[in-house]
C-alpha positions in Angstrom: -39.4 38.8 -36.1 -38.1 37.2 -39.5 -36.5 33.5 -40.0 -33.3 35.5 -40.3 -33.8 37.1 -36.4 -34.8 33.8 -35.6 -31.5 31.9 -36.4 -29.1 36.0 -35.7 -30.4 35.5 -32.1 -29.9 31.8 -31.8 -26.2 32.3 -32.8 -25.6 35.0 -31.0 -27.2 33.1 -28.1 -24.7 30.2 -28.5 -22.1 32.7 -29.1 -22.8 33.9 -25.8 -22.8 30.5 -24.6 -19.4 29.1 -25.4 -17.7 32.5 -24.7 -19.6 32.3 -21.6 -18.1 28.3 -20.8 -14.7 29.1 -22.1 -14.2 32.2 -19.7 -15.3 29.3 -16.3 -12.7 29.1 -13.9 -10.4 26.5 -14.4 -10.1 23.2 -11.8 -6.8 23.8 -10.1 -4.7 21.3 -9.1 -2.0 22.5 -5.6 0.8 20.7 -5.2 3.7 21.2 -3.2 7.7 20.3 -4.8 10.6 20.7 -4.0 12.1 23.0 -6.5 15.1 24.2 -4.4 16.7 22.6 -2.0 18.9 19.5 -0.7 15.5 17.5 -2.6 15.7 19.6 -5.3 17.5 17.3 -8.1 15.3 13.8 -7.3 11.6 15.7 -7.1 12.7 17.4 -10.4 10.5 14.7 -12.4 8.1 15.1 -9.6 7.2 18.3 -11.0 7.8 17.6 -14.4 5.5 14.4 -14.7 2.3 16.7 -13.2 3.5 19.0 -15.9 2.9 16.8 -18.9 0.0 15.2 -17.3 -1.5 19.0 -17.6 -1.1 19.1 -20.8 -2.2 16.4 -22.3 -5.6 16.5 -19.5 -6.0 19.9 -21.1 -5.5 18.9 -24.6 -8.1 16.1 -24.1 -10.3 18.5 -23.3 -9.8 18.9 -19.3 -11.9 17.7 -16.8 -16.2 18.3 -16.4 -15.8 20.2 -19.3 -13.4 22.7 -17.0 -9.8 23.8 -18.4 -7.0 22.3 -15.4 -4.4 25.0 -13.7 -1.4 23.2 -12.0 -0.2 25.3 -9.5 2.9 24.4 -8.1 4.4 25.8 -4.5 8.3 25.1 -3.9 8.9 23.9 0.4 12.8 23.9 -0.2 12.8 20.3 0.6 12.3 21.4 4.2 8.9 19.3 5.2 7.7 22.3 8.0 7.2 24.2 5.1 4.8 22.0 3.1 1.7 22.1 5.9 2.2 26.0 5.2 2.7 25.6 1.8 -0.7 23.4 1.6 -2.7 25.7 3.7 -2.1 28.6 1.2 -3.2 26.2 -1.9 -7.2 25.6 0.3 -7.5 29.0 0.6 -6.5 30.2 -2.8 -8.7 27.6 -3.7 -7.4 24.9 -4.7 -9.9 22.3 -6.0 -7.7 19.1 -5.6 -4.7 18.4 -3.8 -1.1 15.9 -5.2 1.0 15.9 -2.3 4.9 16.3 -1.8 7.8 14.8 -3.1 8.7 12.6 0.3 7.1 10.8 3.0 8.2 12.9 5.9 6.4 16.3 4.3 3.7 13.9 3.4 2.8 13.5 7.0 3.3 16.8 7.7 1.2 18.0 4.7 -1.4 15.2 5.5 -2.2 16.9 8.8 -3.5 20.0 6.7 -5.8 17.7 4.3 -6.6 16.4 7.1 -7.9 19.8 9.4 -9.4 21.5 6.1 -11.1 17.6 4.8 -9.3 17.9 1.5 -8.7 14.7 -1.0 -4.6 14.4 -1.7 -3.1 11.9 -3.7 -0.3 10.4 -1.8 2.2 10.9 -5.0 6.0 10.4 -3.4 5.3 9.2 -0.2 5.9 5.8 -0.1 6.7 5.2 3.9 4.3 3.6 6.6 4.8 6.2 9.1 2.5 8.2 6.9 0.2 5.7 7.7 0.5 4.6 11.8 -2.4 7.0 12.6 -5.1 6.6 10.1 -5.9 8.9 7.3 -9.3 9.8 6.0 -8.1 11.9 3.5 -4.8 11.0 2.1 -4.3 8.3 -0.9 -1.2 6.9 -1.5 -0.4 6.5 -5.8 3.1 5.5 -4.7 3.8 1.6 -3.9 4.7 1.9 -0.4 8.4 0.6 0.9 6.2 -2.5 2.4 5.7 -4.0 -0.8 9.4 -3.7 -2.0 10.0 -7.5 -0.9 6.8 -9.2 -2.3 8.2 -9.5 -5.9 11.4 -11.6 -5.0 10.0 -13.3 -2.5 7.5 -15.1 -4.8 10.8 -15.9 -7.1 12.6 -17.3 -4.8 9.5 -19.3 -3.7 9.6 -20.4 -7.4 13.6 -21.1 -7.0 11.8 -23.0 -4.2 14.6 -21.6 -1.7 14.7 -23.1 1.8 16.9 -20.7 3.9 17.1 -16.8 3.2 19.1 -14.1 4.6 17.7 -10.6 4.6 20.1 -7.6 4.6 19.5 -3.9 4.8 21.4 -0.9 4.5 21.0 1.3 8.3 18.7 4.0 6.8 14.7 4.1 7.2 13.7 3.1 3.4 16.1 0.2 3.3 14.6 -1.2 6.9 11.1 -1.0 6.4 11.4 -2.8 3.3 13.7 -5.6 4.7 11.0 -6.0 7.9 8.1 -6.0 6.0 10.2 -8.8 3.7 10.9 -10.9 6.9 7.5 -10.6 7.9 6.3 -12.2 4.8 8.7 -15.0 4.0 8.1 -16.2 8.0 4.2 -16.6 6.8 5.9 -18.5 3.7 7.6 -20.6 6.0 11.0 -19.8 5.2 13.7 -20.2 7.2 15.7 -17.3 8.0 17.1 -15.3 10.9 16.0 -12.1 12.1 17.4 -8.6 9.3 21.0 -8.3 9.5 21.1 -4.2 9.0 25.1 -3.1 8.0 26.3 0.5 7.7 28.2 -0.3 4.6 31.3 -2.6 3.3 33.0 -3.3 6.4 29.8 -4.9 7.8 29.3 -7.0 4.3 32.5 -9.1 4.3 31.9 -11.1 7.2 27.5 -11.3 5.9 28.6 -12.9 3.4 31.5 -14.9 4.7 28.8 -16.6 7.2 25.9 -16.5 4.4 28.5 -18.9 2.7 29.5 -20.9 5.7 25.4 -21.9 6.0 25.1 -22.0 2.4 22.3 -19.6 2.9 20.0 -20.1 -0.6 18.4 -16.6 -1.2 20.2 -13.4 -0.1 18.0 -10.6 -0.2 19.7 -7.0 0.1 18.0 -3.7 0.7 20.0 -0.2 0.8 22.2 1.7 -2.4 24.3 0.9 -5.9 27.3 0.8 -4.1 26.0 -1.8 -1.7 25.0 -4.2 -4.6 28.3 -3.9 -6.3 30.4 -4.4 -2.9 28.5 -7.2 -2.5 29.2 -9.3 -5.9 32.3 -7.8 -5.5 32.9 -10.2 -2.2 30.9 -12.9 -3.2 33.2 -13.5 -6.4 36.0 -13.1 -4.4 35.4 -16.0 -1.6 32.9 -18.1 -4.1 29.9 -17.8 -2.8 26.8 -18.3 -5.3 23.3 -18.4 -3.8 20.4 -20.1 -5.5 18.7 -16.3 -5.6 21.0 -13.1 -5.5 18.7 -9.8 -4.9 19.9 -6.4 -4.6 17.4 -3.5 -4.9 19.1 -0.8 -6.6 21.1 -2.8 -8.7 19.0 -1.9 -11.4 20.3 1.9 -11.7 23.2 1.8 -14.5 25.8 2.2 -11.9 25.3 -1.0 -10.8 27.0 -2.9 -14.1 29.5 -0.4 -14.4 31.6 -0.9 -11.5 30.9 -5.2 -11.9 31.0 -5.6 -15.4 29.7 -9.0 -16.7 29.6 -10.1 -12.8 26.1 -8.5 -13.2 24.7 -11.4 -14.3 21.8 -12.8 -13.3 21.4 -10.3 -10.0 17.5 -9.6 -9.5 16.5 -5.8 -8.1 13.6 -4.1 -7.8 12.2 -1.4 -10.1 9.0 1.4 -9.7 9.0 2.4 -12.9 9.9 1.8 -16.7 9.0 4.1 -19.9 8.6 0.7 -21.6 6.1 -1.1 -18.9 2.5 -1.7 -20.9 0.9 0.3 -18.0 -2.0 1.9 -18.9 -0.9 5.2 -20.5 2.4 5.0 -20.2 2.9 4.8 -24.2 1.1 8.4 -24.2 3.1 9.5 -21.1 6.7 8.6 -22.2 6.1 10.1 -25.6 4.9 13.1 -24.6 7.4 13.5 -21.8 10.0 13.0 -24.3 9.1 15.4 -26.4 8.7 17.8 -23.9 11.1 17.4 -21.4 14.0 15.9 -23.9 14.8 12.7 -22.1 12.5 10.1 -20.8 10.6 10.0 -17.9 11.9 8.9 -14.1 10.3 6.7 -11.6 9.8 10.4 -10.1 7.8 11.8 -12.7 5.4 8.7 -13.2 4.9 8.9 -9.4 3.6 12.1 -10.1 1.7 11.6 -13.8 -0.3 8.7 -11.5 -1.1 10.7 -8.8 -2.7 13.4 -10.8 -4.4 10.0 -13.1 -6.0 9.2 -9.7 -8.0 12.2 -9.0 -8.7 12.5 -12.4 -10.4 9.4 -12.4 -12.1 10.3 -9.0 -13.4 13.5 -10.6 -14.9 11.9 -14.1 -16.3 9.1 -11.6 -18.2 11.7 -9.3 -18.9 14.2 -12.0 -18.5 17.3 -9.3 -15.8 18.3 -6.8 -17.3 17.2 -3.4 -14.6 16.9 -1.7 -16.8 14.4 0.5 -17.5 11.8 -2.8 -14.4 12.0 -3.9 -13.1 10.9 -1.1 -15.6 7.9 -1.2 -14.5 7.4 -4.6 -10.9 7.4 -3.9 -11.5 4.6 -1.3 -13.8 2.2 -3.4 -12.4 2.8 -7.0 -9.6 0.4 -8.6 -8.1 2.3 -11.7 -5.3 1.7 -14.0 -2.3 3.9 -13.8 1.3 4.3 -15.4 2.6 2.6 -12.8 0.5 -0.5 -12.3 -3.2 -0.8 -10.4 -4.3 1.5 -7.6 -6.0 0.4 -5.1 -6.8 1.0 -1.2 -6.5 -0.5 1.7 -9.2 0.8 4.8 -6.9 4.1 6.0 -5.8 5.2 2.1 -2.5 3.1 1.9 -1.8 1.9 -1.4 -2.1 -2.1 -1.6 -2.5 -2.5 -5.9 0.8 -0.6 -7.1 3.9 -2.9 -6.9 7.4 -2.8 -7.6 8.2 -5.3 -10.5 11.9 -7.0 -10.2 14.3 -7.2 -12.6 17.5 -9.6 -13.4 20.4 -8.7 -14.7 20.8 -11.0 -18.1 23.4 -10.4 -20.8 23.8 -7.0 -19.3 20.4 -5.8 -19.8 17.1 -5.1 -17.6 14.8 -8.3 -18.3 11.3 -8.1 -16.6 10.8 -11.7 -14.5 7.7 -10.5 -11.8 4.9 -9.5 -12.3 3.2 -12.1 -14.5 1.3 -9.3 -16.1 3.7 -8.0 -16.9 6.9 -10.0 -17.5 4.6 -12.6 -19.3 6.8 -15.9 -19.8 10.5 -14.1 -19.2 12.7 -16.6 -17.7 14.3 -16.4 -14.5 17.8 -17.3 -14.6 19.9 -18.8 -11.9 22.0 -17.6 -9.8 25.2 -19.1 -11.4 28.1 -20.9 -9.4 31.4 -18.6 -10.3 33.1 -21.2 -12.3 30.3 -21.9 -14.6 29.9 -18.6 -16.1 31.4 -17.9 -18.7 32.9 -15.0 -20.5 29.7 -12.9 -22.6 30.7 -11.4 -25.7 
């Protein structure tokens, strides 16, 4: 055979190999996201964040040299439908699973993952109920409700608060946040009564009066935006200003709109911000805004973080072997747009935590954790008669 023939044969073989590689089956990532029903609006960003991750990953060459394909099914905002939907995804060949939106649906989905011995990233199930029973195949990639008091209590210690009142709206999420914060505060040696539950403004009025009469240093509350606003309105009415005031939902725009400059110095929890200097966040926020025409919300970041964790496990293992992936997910520590992924012995998240922001001159200023906040100053919650009009 001539030299030309050898070259031609080699080129043909290379072309055939490239064609075979290009036709190799994609790595299928399955997820169940509420696209209809009562949860659809809240879950919308979650699915969109997954789509952005899919596009970014394929643009970078995929996983294990293969394209990734995202398959999303709708549970119609009914938790009981999550299990059959994941069974369908597994039966149809899904290689990786991202959990559904919401803790109730995640609990149902986890049972299917355990039954099939198939790893699943719990991207949006923050309730401790999901981990009441040890999970072997479910790995949490979102900040759990139990972590929501950690930052503000660290700040309370910095402000030398001796007494703390922890209050919570009577819903599952707020109650879990408050009970975990109470247990942490007790370990810190802070004086505090039991968590006080409330249902609305009519319950907050006597609570504020009681805190004022007892000169409570630190008020930590978990609830809705309207609760934060109602509390501030009542505190100003009676002239009570604790040394530190935290309302978990006060970072939402509706709080400042409701109380105006009286929002100053309020602390709030924040699960995510597009401007955070976390890993991959700048590229993710830019890609999301370009794709969907608006900045990503916390749900979008949760979807992206869940898929990122699975992808890093695949890269570490070098295969889709479920047992090896399970071992990698249990052991690894990596960065995501939400923070540092790290899990406990049952797969519960221990590294990712919500940040704490403070309203300063009408803007949200990151004050905790130090790794994100840097040297940002923490302002005291000024007495009402010492406040001046902002210009």
